[in-house]
C-alpha positions, 0 to 999 in steps of 0.5 A: 836075898839072892844068895839066901834064894840060891841055897834054898834052891840048890845049883838045880835051877837052870836059869836064876830067880828074879830078885829083887825089892818091890819098890826095884820090881815096880820101877823094872815093870814101869820101864818096861810098860809106860809107854801103854799107859800113854807116858813117856819111856824115860821118866824120872822117880822123885825121891822125898828130898826131891819131892820137899824140893818141888813142894818147896817151890810150889809154895813159893811160887802161889807166894805161901809163907814158910811160916804158914806151910812147910813142904813137908805139910803140902806134901802130906794133904796131898798123900791124902788126897791120893788116899781119898782120890780127891783129883783137881 
């Protein structure tokens, strides 16, 4: 993507434009501004595997059997809660 942009702009640019994915850009902004939101500078972003591991542990901690709810099901419930701004 950066190469294609450079070709379109040509060499007349003094600085290279910042090129990144949406998620990469958002992480960069968060890393720069997170303390203004009251969070520590160092934080971890969970990928799907990390989320499922945390959900699996939470289900075990509250003794929900695997046959009743799978980690992905819990993540879907949490996602719906977030979409509807439901907080506990």
